[in-house]
C-alpha positions in Angstrom: -12.7 0.7 -10.4 -9.1 0.2 -11.5 -7.8 1.8 -8.3 -10.0 -0.5 -6.1 -9.0 -3.6 -8.0 -5.3 -2.6 -7.6 -5.8 -2.2 -3.9 -7.4 -5.6 -3.5 -4.5 -7.3 -5.5 -2.0 -5.5 -3.2 -3.7 -6.8 -0.1 -3.9 -10.4 -1.4 -0.2 -10.3 -2.4 0.8 -9.1 1.1 -1.4 -11.7 2.7 0.4 -14.4 0.6 3.8 -13.1 1.6 2.6 -13.0 5.2 1.8 -16.8 5.1 5.2 -17.6 3.6 7.1 -15.4 6.1 5.5 -17.2 9.1 6.5 -20.6 7.7 10.1 -19.6 7.0 11.2 -16.5 8.9 14.5 -14.7 8.6 17.2 -15.5 11.2 18.4 -12.1 12.3 19.8 -10.5 15.4 17.2 -9.3 17.8 17.1 -5.8 19.4 15.8 -2.3 19.5 16.3 0.0 16.5 15.9 3.6 15.6 15.9 5.3 12.2 15.9 8.8 10.8 15.3 10.1 7.3 16.1 13.6 6.1 14.6 14.5 2.7 14.4 17.3 0.3 10.8 17.1 -0.9 8.7 18.8 -3.5 4.9 19.0 -3.3 3.3 18.4 -6.7 -0.2 18.6 -8.2 -1.1 21.3 -5.6 -2.7 23.4 -8.4 -3.2 26.4 -6.0 -4.9 28.8 -8.4 -4.8 32.4 -7.0 -6.2 34.3 -10.0 -6.8 34.2 -13.7 -5.6 37.2 -15.8 -7.8 38.1 -18.8 -6.2 40.5 -21.3 -7.9 42.2 -24.2 -6.3 43.1 -27.5 -6.5 41.8 -31.1 -7.2 38.5 -29.4 -8.4 37.8 -25.9 -5.9 35.8 -23.8 -5.9 34.2 -20.4 -3.1 33.2 -18.0 -3.4 31.4 -14.6 -1.5 32.6 -11.6 -0.6 29.6 -9.3 1.5 29.1 -6.2 4.8 27.6 -7.4 6.1 25.5 -4.5 9.8 24.7 -4.4 11.4 21.8 -2.6 11.7 22.0 1.2 12.7 19.8 4.2 10.8 16.7 5.2 11.8 14.4 8.0 10.9 10.9 9.3 11.7 9.5 12.8 10.9 6.1 14.0 11.9 3.3 16.5 10.9 -0.3 17.1 11.9 -3.8 18.1 12.9 -6.8 15.9 12.9 -10.4 17.0 15.2 -13.2 15.8 12.4 -14.8 13.7 12.3 -11.6 11.5 9.2 -10.1 13.0 9.2 -6.5 14.1 7.0 -3.7 15.4 7.7 0.0 14.8 6.3 3.5 15.3 7.2 6.3 12.9 6.3 9.9 12.3 6.8 11.9 9.0 6.3 15.6 8.5 6.6 18.1 5.6 6.0 21.8 5.5 6.6 24.6 3.0 5.5 28.1 2.2 5.7 30.4 -0.8 4.9 34.1 -1.4 3.3 35.0 -4.7 3.1 38.6 -6.0 1.5 39.4 -9.4 -0.2 42.2 -11.3 -3.2 42.0 -13.7 -2.7 42.8 -17.4 -2.9 46.4 -18.6 -6.3 47.0 -20.1 -7.6 43.7 -18.7 -8.8 42.0 -15.6 -7.4 39.9 -12.8 -10.2 37.5 -11.7 -9.8 36.4 -8.1 -9.9 32.7 -7.2 -10.3 33.0 -3.4 -13.5 33.8 -1.6 -17.1 34.4 -2.7 -17.8 37.7 -4.4 -17.3 40.7 -2.1 -19.8 43.6 -2.5 -19.1 47.4 -2.6 -21.1 50.3 -3.9 -20.6 49.2 -7.5 -21.9 45.7 -6.9 -20.2 42.3 -6.7 -16.4 42.4 -6.9 -14.4 39.3 -7.7 -11.9 41.0 -10.0 -9.5 43.9 -10.3 -9.0 46.3 -13.2 -6.2 45.5 -13.7 -5.8 44.3 -10.1 -2.9 42.8 -8.2 -2.2 40.3 -5.5 0.2 39.5 -2.7 -0.5 36.1 -1.2 1.5 33.6 0.9 0.6 29.9 0.7 1.6 27.2 3.2 1.3 23.4 3.1 1.8 21.0 6.0 1.4 17.2 5.9 2.0 14.6 8.6 1.7 10.8 9.0 1.9 8.7 12.2 2.2 4.9 11.7 2.2 1.8 13.9 3.4 -1.2 11.9 3.9 -4.9 12.3 6.3 -6.5 9.8 7.8 -9.9 8.9 11.0 -10.6 6.8 11.6 -13.7 4.8 14.9 -15.0 3.3 14.2 -17.1 0.1 18.0 -17.0 -0.6 21.1 -15.9 1.3 21.2 -12.5 -0.5 17.5 -11.8 -1.0 15.1 -10.5 1.7 11.4 -10.2 1.1 9.2 -8.5 3.6 5.6 -7.5 4.3 4.0 -5.1 6.8 0.5 -4.3 8.2 -0.4 -1.5 10.4 -2.4 1.6 11.2 -1.9 5.1 9.9 -3.1 8.6 10.7 -2.6 11.2 8.0 -3.3 14.9 8.1 -3.0 17.7 5.4 -3.4 21.4 5.9 -3.2 24.1 3.3 -3.5 27.9 4.0 -3.5 30.8 1.6 -3.5 34.3 3.1 -2.8 37.8 1.6 -4.3 40.7 -0.2 -6.2 41.4 -3.5 -6.1 45.0 -4.8 -8.8 46.3 -7.1 -6.5 48.6 -9.0 -2.9 48.3 -8.0 -0.7 48.4 -4.9 -0.3 52.2 -5.1 -3.8 53.4 -6.0 -6.1 50.8 -4.6 -9.8 51.8 -4.5 -10.6 48.7 -2.5 -8.3 46.1 -1.0 -9.4 42.8 0.3 -7.8 40.3 2.7 -7.9 36.9 1.0 -7.9 33.8 3.2 -8.4 30.1 2.3 -7.9 26.9 4.2 -8.2 23.2 3.5 -7.8 20.6 6.3 -8.0 16.9 6.0 -7.6 14.3 8.7 -8.0 10.5 8.1 -7.3 7.2 9.8 -7.1 3.7 8.5 -5.1 0.6 7.5 -1.6 0.5 6.0 -0.1 -2.4 4.0 3.3 -2.7 2.4 5.9 -5.0 0.7 9.7 -4.7 0.5 12.4 -6.4 -1.6 16.1 -6.1 -0.5 19.0 -7.5 -2.5 22.3 -7.8 -0.6 25.6 -7.5 -2.4 28.1 -8.9 0.1 27.9 -8.0 3.7 28.1 -4.3 3.5 26.0 -3.1 0.6 22.3 -3.6 -0.3 19.6 -2.2 -2.7 16.1 -2.0 -1.4 12.6 -1.0 -2.8 9.2 -0.7 -1.1 5.6 -0.3 -2.1 2.8 0.6 0.3 -0.9 1.4 0.3 -3.0 3.2 3.0 -6.8 2.9 3.0 -8.2 5.8 5.0 -11.4 7.4 6.1 -12.0 10.8 7.8 -13.0 14.4 7.4 -12.2 17.3 5.1 -12.9 21.0 5.8 -12.6 24.0 3.6 -13.1 27.7 4.1 -12.6 30.6 1.6 -13.3 34.3 2.1 -12.6 38.0 1.5 -12.3 40.7 4.2 -12.5 44.4 3.6 -9.2 46.0 4.5 -9.3 49.6 3.0 -10.9 51.8 0.4 -9.4 55.0 -0.8 -12.7 56.9 -1.3 -13.9 56.7 2.3 -16.2 54.6 4.4 -19.4 56.1 2.9 -19.1 53.8 -0.1 -19.1 50.8 2.1 -18.2 47.2 1.4 -18.9 43.7 2.8 -16.8 40.8 3.8 -17.7 37.2 2.6 -17.0 33.7 3.8 -17.8 30.3 2.5 -17.3 27.0 4.3 -17.8 23.3 3.6 -17.3 20.2 5.6 -17.5 16.5 4.6 -17.3 14.1 7.4 -17.6 11.0 5.3 -14.6 11.0 3.0 -12.2 8.2 1.9 -8.6 8.5 1.1 -5.8 6.5 -0.5 -2.0 7.0 0.0 0.4 5.2 -2.3 4.0 5.1 -1.2 7.0 4.0 -3.3 10.7 4.2 -2.5 14.0 3.0 -4.1 17.4 3.3 -2.6 20.6 1.7 -1.2 22.4 1.5 2.1 25.7 0.6 3.6 26.1 -1.6 6.7 28.6 -0.4 9.3 29.9 -2.2 12.5 28.5 -5.6 11.8 25.1 -4.0 10.7 24.7 -2.1 14.0 24.5 1.1 11.8 23.3 1.8 8.3 23.6 4.8 6.1 21.3 5.0 3.0 20.5 7.1 0.0 17.2 7.0 -1.9 14.2 8.5 -3.6 10.6 8.2 -2.6 7.2 9.3 -3.8 4.0 9.5 -1.7 0.7 10.2 -3.6 -2.2 11.4 -1.6 -5.8 11.0 -2.8 -8.8 12.4 -0.9 -7.0 13.7 2.1 -6.0 17.1 0.4 -9.5 17.5 -1.3 -10.4 21.2 -1.9 -14.2 21.6 -1.4 -14.3 25.2 -2.4 -12.6 25.6 -5.8 -15.2 27.8 -7.5 -16.7 30.3 -5.2 -15.5 33.6 -6.6 -17.5 34.4 -9.7 -19.6 32.5 -12.2 -17.2 33.3 -15.1 -14.2 31.8 -13.4 -14.0 28.0 -13.3 -11.1 26.3 -11.6 -10.3 22.6 -12.2 -11.1 20.4 -9.2 -8.2 18.9 -7.2 -8.1 15.7 -5.3 -4.5 14.7 -5.3 -1.2 16.1 -3.9 2.0 14.1 -4.4 5.3 14.5 -2.5 8.5 13.5 -4.3 11.9 13.6 -2.5 15.5 12.6 -2.4 16.6 11.4 1.1 19.4 10.3 3.2 18.7 7.8 6.0 20.4 6.7 9.2 19.6 3.4 11.1 21.0 2.1 14.4 20.4 -1.2 16.2 21.2 -1.7 19.9 
């Protein structure tokens, strides 16, 4: 309820700015423009659980094995046209991708409980753990947005620029985990299973934003923006285990498993915030900027298959992935 109320207030505030901007538009130079952002971004809240180790001793202990994503490259490219009255139209594309490899062993005298795939079966019954077990899994994340935006700038004072924007956004998120679980260890595996999991979300909807820019002289400015995207679309998830090998021979047998889930009626919300500064060059025909931004995605990265491995392993649900990044930007007007 709080999130919905905040979204309505944001839309009302943008609508109010839009009315003011039309009445008193900024007097700027018209022309085509292009911009490019290069960022070093870190995916957060991914909570990719690969396994849970359960060790026995004087006290029973558990430890969770997760994918630890590091920062990687993200880029944004856009172009558009701005009129003298401060109105503009633009198209921009943003992309992020990263991959990490995780290798881990189960505890001596304990179990590694697998978090990917429904239980696989062999001659000893259902198998969703190794004793002690080990894993070698590579995780990949890819996220993209494509925006078409209409904007309006307004100058209440000589050194202050207020702006609003409305537009359309398509957002996609894809997450893949692929590798191997070993029942014993990597050198004496009785059974080894190929683990594979995928989450895919694609949504389309409306985008609204506000921006405040404070000029300090003719060459330097500080700027900050806030945006909301209200989306609808589809989320798909699959999770499974494939038999790769067993050291005792095929007569023992084993079976592969696969679970899948699709929800075609999902909603999503993306919140964007940025803060930075830029320098004007050659009478504002070029700009170079530095800044920080965060994009919080709800719904689009939903994982529909968090708990398919075994009844004794429960993984916390995940609905949000956030991208935080430091960036450098280039802008040119011609």
